[in-house]
N, C-alpha and C positions, 0 to 999 in steps of 0.2 A: 520322616526325618531328612534333614538337607544333605546334600552331596558334597563332602569336604574338598572333593578336587575341583567342583565346580565354583567354589565359593571365592570372594574376594580375599586378598593377602591379610595376614592377622599381624596386628603390631606396627611398629614404625609411626612415622607422623600423621596427623589426620588429614583428611580430604575434605573439601567444602561441604558444609552440612545443607540437605537439601529437604527439609520438611515440607509437607503439602498443607497449604493453608485452606482457609475457609472458603475461598471464592472458587467458584466452578465456571471458568469462562467457556461459553459454546458447548454446552453441555449436549445440545441436540445434535452436534457436528458428527458426522460418520468416522472421522479420523483426524488426530492430531499429529500434523506432519512437520518436516523440517522447515518448508517453504512453501510459497507459492509457486515455485518451479517444481517441486515434488508432487504438489497437488495436481499439477497438469500433467505429470509423467503418470499418475495414478488414472486420472481421468482419460488419457489417451489409450491406457491399457484396458480400461473397463469398457469403453465406448467404441474403440477403434475407429474413428471417424474417418470418412472419405475425404473431408475437408473442413476447416474451421474458418469463418470469416471472422476476421477481427479489425478494430477500428485503426487506421492509419496513426492515429494520435495513442501510441503505446510504446512502451520501452521495448528494447531489443530483448531482454531476458525471455519473455512471452514468446517471441519468434523462435529465440534458441532453444527453449523448451519444446517447442512444437517440432522444431527440425531434428533434435535428438530423439524424440518419439516418432520420427519419421512420418509425420502427420502433414498434409498439404495445407496451405493457408492461402487466403486471398483478402485483400484490404476492402473496407468500405469508407465512404467519406461521412463527415460529421458535419452538423450546422454550426452556427456561432454559439450555439446554446448547447452544444456538445450532444446533439441528438441524431439518429440517423436521417442523413441527407434524403434518401429514398428506401423503402423497406427492401430488404434482403429476401430473396425469394430462394428458399432452401430446397436443394435436391436431396435424394434419399442418401441418407448417411451423412449428411451435412449439418453443422451446428454452427450457432452463432455466438461470440464472445463479446460482452459488453462491459465497460469499466464504469463503476459508480464513482464518477469523476469528483474527486474533493470530498467525497462522501454527501455531495450535495444533489444527486440525481436519484434518490430513492423513489419518489414517485413516478419518475420516468422508467424505471426498472420493473415497476408493477405493471405499466403499460406495454412492455417487452414481453413480460411474463404473459400476459393474457394472449399476445400474439403467437409466441414461439413455445411456451410450454417448456417441457423437460429438454427441448433442443436449444435452450438459452443456457450459457454458461456465464455465470455471475462473478466477474473479476471484482471483489470487494477489498483489495489491497489498500485503498484509499477509504475503507469504510469498514473499520473493524468492528465498529459496534452494531453493524447490520447482520441480520441473519436471513438467508432467503427464504421465501415463503416454502411451506411444504409442496413438494412437486418439482423442486428447482436443483439445479446445480450450482455450487458456489463455492469460493474459497476465498481466504484473506492474508493477513501477514502482521503478525505481531511485532516483528522488527521495525516495521515503519511507524510504530505507535509506541513503543515502549523498550526500555533498555535491556533487552535479551538478545543472546546470540543467534536464536533461530526461533522458528514456531509459524505454524500457519493451521487453519482449521478447514477441513474440506466437508461440504455438505453434498448429500445424495437425495435425489428426488423421493426414495422410497427406502425404508429400511434395509440395510445391507449387511452382510455378513462381515464380521470384524476383521480389520486389515492387519496383517502380520508383516513387519518390515523390520529390518533392523535400525536400531537407534542410531541417531546421527552423533558420531564420534568426533567429527572434524570440526568441533566449533572452538572458538578462541574468544576469549575475553579480554584481550590486551586493549583493544580501540574502546572498550567500555570503562575499563579502571582508567585509561590516560585521560579521557575525557571528564571522568568524574572528578580526577586529581587536578583538572585546569590545564593540562598540557595538551592543546588544542591541536599544534601541528604534529606532534606525535600521535596523537589520536586519530587525526585525519589519514595521516600516512598507515596506520595500522588497518584502519577502516577501509582503505582503497586495496590492500593487499588482500584482506579477508574477502572482499566482495569479488575479486579475482578468482579465487580459488573455491568459491560456492559451488556445490555439486548439484546436478540436475537430476541426480539419482533418486528415485522414490525411497524416503527414509521417514522414520518417525521422528517426532520432536525430540530434543535432548532433554535429559532428566532436569538439566540446570534450568531451562525455560519452563518446564512444566511446574517446577516448584515457584520460580519467581512470580509466574503468571496467577499462581493461585493465591498470591498474598494482596493482590491489587486491590485498590478501592474504586471499583469502576464507574459507580455511580458519581462519585465526587470527581473522577478523571473526566467524565462527560460533562458534568456541570461546568468545569473550568473551561474547557474547549469552546462550549457553546456561549459563555461570558466573554471570552477573549474575541470570538468571532464578532459579538455584538459592538465591543468596545473598538474594534477596528472601524467598523461601520462608521461610528460616531467620530473618531479621531481623523479618519481620512476624508471627511467631507470636502476640504479644501480643494484636493486633487479632483474631486468629482464636479465640483462646481467650477473649476478653472478648464474643465474638458481635457484633462491630461488622462483621466481614467472615466470609465462608465460603468453603472451598476450592471452587474453580470449575473451571477448565480445566487440567488437567496438561499438562506438557511431555513430548510424546511421544519416545521414543527416536530419536535420529536427526535431528530437527526442529529449527528455528531459529526463535525467537520474535521477533515484531515489538515486543512490549512485555510487561509484566507485567500482567495485567488483574486487578485487585482488584475482586472484587464486594463491594459493600457490603450490609449488610441494611436500612440506612436511606441516603436519597439524601443527598448532600452538594452542595448547591447554590452555597455560597460558598467558593470557593477562594483567596480573596485571602491567607489566611495562608501558602499554598505561594507564591504569586506574590511576595510580600512577601518571601520567602526565595530567589527567583531561582530556582525550582522551577517549571517550566512543563508542567504535565499536561494535555493538551488535552482538550476535550469532543469525543468523536466523534459526528458527525452530529447536532447540536442541531436542525437544520431539520426533523428527524421530528416536532418537537413540534406544527409548523404544518401539516404533511402530512396530508390527509384519509384516513380510514381507521380501521377499528377494530382496532387493533393496540396494545392497552394494555400488554401485557408488553414489547414492543419499545421503547416509549417510556420505560419504566422503566430501561433501560441508559443512557439519557443522562446521568442524575444519579447512578447507583448503580453505575457502572463507572469506576473510575481506570486509565487506560491509562499505567502508569508507565513512565518512560524506562530502557532497558537497553542502549543500542547501544554500539558498539566505542570511543566516545569516554570512556567511563567505566570505571572501576574501582572497587574494593571499598570506597573511601573515600567515593565518589561516591553508591554505592547505599545505605551505612549513611545517608548525610546524608539521603537521600530518606524511607528507612524510619524514621528517627528523627522525622523531620516529620510523616509519615504516623500514626505511633503518637500523637504527641501531639495530632493533630487528631482522632483517633477514640476514643482512651480517657481 
């Protein structure tokens, strides 16, 4: 019999309905948590590493999560192809974190897995459709791929006891609703405010996100992203032929891209022409500019990589509009 004192309120207006649908994303994951930051907090608690090696080309939120967990970290350098410049030799208690950049470095993560095994931590926040191979740690981010307020899946190298954590109650839907209604300025303001208050505490994914993620057509979404990537390749041929950009990271068979990363031969620091056309191409991790360290190559990525949107909201007409604007900007 249920405990009436612990039950929700009876009567009054209705709450949002949160049925569970047929999809079971990442059913093999150890835990469904609130964010990649929460995954890092749980990893730090579980592993208690003496140090984590991280690529310099990474967002501050990862560094802050490690700092919150009182874990020391050191940077390693990347090549032009976003691979380790030199192998990192791990001491006892140390781990290495690698990002599957743009969802396009899956084969390379397998190479790293053969070298580092369970001491490799895979950051799949740009590769939601990837699962770490058995024997590896890994985590992703639902918010970077879908219109949900939170969500991430944490993988462990072996079966683990269930994680018991409080559910994330600090979600906001304001930015999602404003964006859906077409109020972009208000949506961005709400989004920025929401990002600022996101917690680094280990929490479970909210019931809202768990419900919404269970209703998505993941196979259809994956096909659309792959098709949009291929269309960008075709339509951006003029900027490649002119030398304004170069072929960079190919789409590997069976993988699903986060965005189309256009590698420019000269940095573009002023993107107002794109913004004025309501085309929002993010700067990935500009905070690297102020970060200490001798990583000149990584700093060039800030202004010389355009991460072009290709998600399931967009069809050929949208990709053509972005490609046309990029060709006009660069040629």
